[in-house]
C-alpha positions in Angstrom: 96.4 127.9 105.1 97.9 131.4 103.3 101.8 130.8 102.1 104.3 133.7 103.0 105.4 132.8 100.1 102.7 134.6 98.2 104.5 137.9 98.7 107.3 137.1 96.5 107.4 139.4 93.4 105.1 138.1 91.1 103.0 135.5 92.6 99.6 134.7 91.5 97.2 132.8 93.9 96.1 129.5 92.5 92.4 128.8 93.1 89.7 126.0 94.3 91.7 122.9 96.6 95.3 124.9 96.0 94.1 128.5 97.3 96.5 129.8 99.7 99.3 129.0 97.2 100.8 130.7 94.2 99.6 129.5 90.8 102.7 131.2 89.0 105.3 133.7 89.6 104.9 135.3 86.2 106.6 133.3 83.5 104.7 129.6 83.3 106.5 128.3 80.6 110.1 129.3 82.0 108.8 127.9 85.7 108.1 124.6 84.1 111.3 125.0 82.1 113.3 125.2 85.5 111.6 122.0 87.1 112.3 120.1 84.0 115.7 121.2 84.6 116.0 120.0 87.9 116.2 123.6 89.4 114.1 125.7 91.8 111.5 124.5 94.3 107.2 124.4 94.1 105.2 125.8 97.7 103.2 122.8 98.4 102.4 124.1 102.1 98.7 123.9 101.2 98.5 120.2 101.8 97.9 118.3 104.8 100.4 116.8 106.5 99.8 114.4 109.4 102.1 111.9 111.4 102.2 108.6 113.1 104.3 107.7 115.7 104.6 104.8 117.9 106.0 101.2 118.0 103.0 99.7 115.9 102.8 102.8 113.5 103.5 100.6 110.4 101.9 97.3 111.2 99.2 99.2 112.1 99.0 101.4 109.0 99.5 98.1 106.9 96.0 96.8 107.8 94.5 100.3 106.9 96.2 100.8 103.7 96.6 99.7 100.3 100.2 99.3 100.2 102.6 97.2 102.2 104.5 98.9 104.7 104.5 96.7 107.6 108.6 96.2 106.8 108.9 99.9 104.8 112.5 100.6 105.4 113.4 103.9 106.8 113.7 106.8 104.4 111.8 104.4 101.3 109.3 106.6 99.8 105.9 105.0 99.0 101.9 106.1 98.1 99.0 104.3 99.3 95.0 104.6 99.1 92.2 104.1 101.9 89.4 102.6 99.8 86.0 102.6 101.1 83.9 99.1 101.7 83.4 99.0 98.1 86.0 99.5 97.0 86.1 103.2 95.6 89.1 105.4 96.7 88.6 108.0 99.4 92.5 109.4 100.2 95.6 109.2 98.7 98.5 109.4 100.7 102.4 110.2 100.5 104.2 109.0 102.9 107.9 108.1 104.2 109.0 106.6 107.9 112.2 107.8 109.4 112.8 105.5 111.7 110.6 106.7 114.7 107.7 108.6 112.8 105.8 108.3 109.6 105.0 111.4 107.7 102.6 112.2 105.5 101.0 114.7 103.0 97.5 114.8 101.4 95.2 116.8 99.4 94.4 120.1 100.3 90.9 119.8 102.0 91.1 116.1 103.0 93.0 116.0 106.3 90.2 116.2 108.8 88.2 113.5 107.5 91.7 111.5 107.3 92.5 112.4 111.3 88.9 111.3 111.7 89.0 107.9 110.4 92.8 107.5 111.8 91.7 108.2 114.6 88.3 105.5 115.0 90.8 103.0 113.8 93.1 103.3 116.6 92.1 100.3 119.0 94.7 99.0 121.3 97.2 99.9 118.9 100.0 101.9 120.1 100.4 104.6 117.8 99.8 108.3 118.2 98.2 110.2 115.0 99.2 113.8 115.1 97.8 116.9 113.0 101.6 118.6 111.7 99.4 121.0 109.0 99.9 124.4 111.4 104.0 123.9 111.8 104.6 121.8 109.1 105.1 123.0 105.6 105.8 120.5 102.0 108.4 121.6 99.6 108.9 119.9 96.4 112.1 119.6 94.7 112.6 118.6 91.3 114.3 115.6 89.7 117.5 116.4 89.2 118.0 118.9 91.6 121.7 119.3 93.0 120.0 121.6 96.2 121.2 120.3 99.5 118.2 118.9 101.6 117.8 120.8 105.1 119.4 119.0 108.2 116.9 117.2 110.4 114.0 116.9 107.5 111.9 114.4 106.5 112.3 113.9 102.5 110.4 111.5 100.2 113.0 111.0 97.7 110.9 109.8 94.4 111.4 109.2 90.8 109.9 112.7 90.5 111.7 114.5 93.3 112.0 115.2 96.7 109.0 116.4 99.1 110.4 118.2 101.7 108.9 118.2 105.3 110.0 121.5 106.5 108.9 123.8 109.4 106.3 126.5 108.0 108.1 129.2 110.2 111.1 128.6 107.8 109.5 128.7 104.4 110.9 132.7 103.5 114.3 131.2 104.4 114.1 128.6 102.5 112.9 130.4 99.5 115.8 132.6 99.7 118.3 130.1 99.5 116.6 127.3 97.1 115.2 129.8 94.5 113.7 130.6 92.3 110.3 129.4 93.2 108.0 127.6 90.5 103.7 128.1 90.6 101.7 124.9 90.8 101.0 125.7 86.9 103.9 124.2 86.3 104.1 121.4 89.0 100.9 120.6 87.4 101.6 120.4 83.7 104.9 117.7 84.4 102.3 115.7 86.4 100.1 115.7 84.1 102.9 114.9 81.6 104.0 112.0 83.8 100.6 110.7 84.0 100.2 110.9 87.2 96.5 110.9 88.8 96.1 112.9 91.9 93.0 112.7 94.2 89.8 115.1 93.5 90.8 115.9 89.6 91.4 112.1 88.1 88.8 110.8 90.8 85.3 110.6 91.3 82.8 109.0 93.9 82.8 106.1 92.1 86.9 105.5 91.1 88.9 102.4 91.4 92.6 102.1 91.2 92.8 99.8 88.6 90.8 102.4 86.3 94.1 105.1 87.0 97.4 103.2 86.9 97.1 103.3 91.0 97.8 99.4 91.0 101.4 99.8 90.0 102.1 102.6 92.8 99.8 102.9 95.2 98.5 98.9 95.9 100.2 96.3 96.4 98.1 92.8 95.3 99.8 90.0 97.8 99.1 92.0 100.8 96.5 91.0 103.6 93.1 92.0 104.1 92.5 95.9 104.1 89.0 97.7 103.2 87.9 97.4 99.5 90.6 94.7 99.1 87.5 92.3 97.3 86.8 94.8 94.8 90.1 95.5 94.3 91.5 91.7 93.6 87.9 90.7 91.9 88.5 93.7 89.0 92.3 92.8 88.8 91.7 89.0 88.2 88.8 89.6 85.9 90.7 92.5 84.0 87.7 94.9 83.2 87.7 98.0 85.2 84.7 100.2 83.9 86.8 103.2 82.7 90.2 104.0 82.2 92.3 107.5 82.5 94.1 108.4 78.9 96.5 111.1 78.1 95.4 113.9 75.3 96.9 115.8 73.2 94.8 118.9 72.3 94.3 121.3 69.5 97.3 124.0 70.3 94.8 126.6 67.9 92.2 126.7 71.0 92.6 129.7 73.5 90.8 127.9 76.0 91.2 125.1 77.9 88.4 122.4 78.5 87.9 122.5 82.1 87.7 120.2 84.3 84.6 117.7 84.1 84.2 118.8 80.2 82.6 116.1 78.1 84.9 113.5 75.9 83.3 112.7 72.9 83.7 110.8 69.6 84.4 113.5 66.9 82.4 112.0 64.2 79.5 112.1 66.7 79.3 116.1 67.1 78.7 118.2 70.1 75.3 116.0 70.5 77.1 112.8 70.5 77.4 110.1 73.9 79.4 111.4 76.4 82.3 108.8 76.7 84.2 110.4 79.8 85.3 113.9 80.8 88.5 115.8 81.4 90.2 115.6 84.7 93.2 118.3 84.2 94.3 119.9 81.4 97.6 121.7 81.0 99.6 124.4 78.8 102.8 122.6 78.4 106.4 124.1 77.6 107.4 121.7 75.0 103.7 119.5 74.3 101.4 122.5 74.0 98.1 121.9 75.5 97.7 118.3 77.0 95.0 116.8 79.6 94.3 113.7 81.7 90.6 112.2 80.9 88.3 109.3 82.3 87.3 107.1 79.9 84.8 104.0 78.9 87.2 101.0 78.9 85.9 100.2 75.8 86.4 103.6 74.1 88.9 102.1 71.0 92.9 103.5 71.1 92.2 105.2 67.8 89.4 107.1 67.9 89.2 110.6 67.0 87.9 112.4 70.5 86.9 116.0 71.3 87.3 117.5 74.7 84.4 120.3 74.9 84.8 121.5 71.9 88.8 120.6 71.1 89.6 117.9 69.0 92.2 115.6 70.9 94.2 112.4 70.2 95.1 110.0 73.1 97.4 108.0 74.2 96.6 105.0 76.6 97.6 105.3 80.3 95.8 102.2 81.5 95.1 99.5 78.5 91.7 98.9 77.7 
């Protein structure tokens, strides 16, 4: 869905899966600084919104998700994954229960497959799954924001800020009261700085939670059975995921950022050297300069000199070898 906030002065549309919202509003670094200072908001209205209601909603979701949600207190935010039978990540869900309904948002382009899966798993449980994307938009307020939450709004409060589930028809009014807006590029720069993975960027068809650090935030290791749990338990006990997420400081003299999928190699081996991984997200940060997340083989030495595409890169471990 195309956001009405794209009509604001200076708005430049995002591309790819983030099409429909603004990449920036004319000043990327100013927008980043505002978010870092707890000011403004980010339009995430292109994300899918789904609700689950009914007496069995938490018990039912508990059976499907990697997270422990059967006793999730109202208002407590969490995140969870849905895995394939082989333990590969298929969906990432960001949710909160308001006491009567679970509200969740997901990556653009994943909603339909998620709804199909949830509907197929209802069986005899007293739950109702509803697509709310057409009438509800997600807006993000940064950590430290003193802006008041609009009345009767579902809210996910996290260390990184608040995700608000707002009536889509009220986006224009919200922007007028809570500005200035910050674009998705500013939001993504702070996400990369915080080492937070994103489905479809840090993941591919064979990614498991251990590779990205999602065990700490989206997987509960002591809960009952769910699809893909055997892989989670086996890799956790053996301690050997095949790849690991790293944070890269990129050479600031390069004009172009390495794109998603760009090869990561050892600097000493040159452009024809072995591919050790790939860049998942690269951004320009208002303080750190060009930075990136990348997925590399587990045994890449922590002190290895790397190149991402043709850009020199120094790594910091997100997931330890």
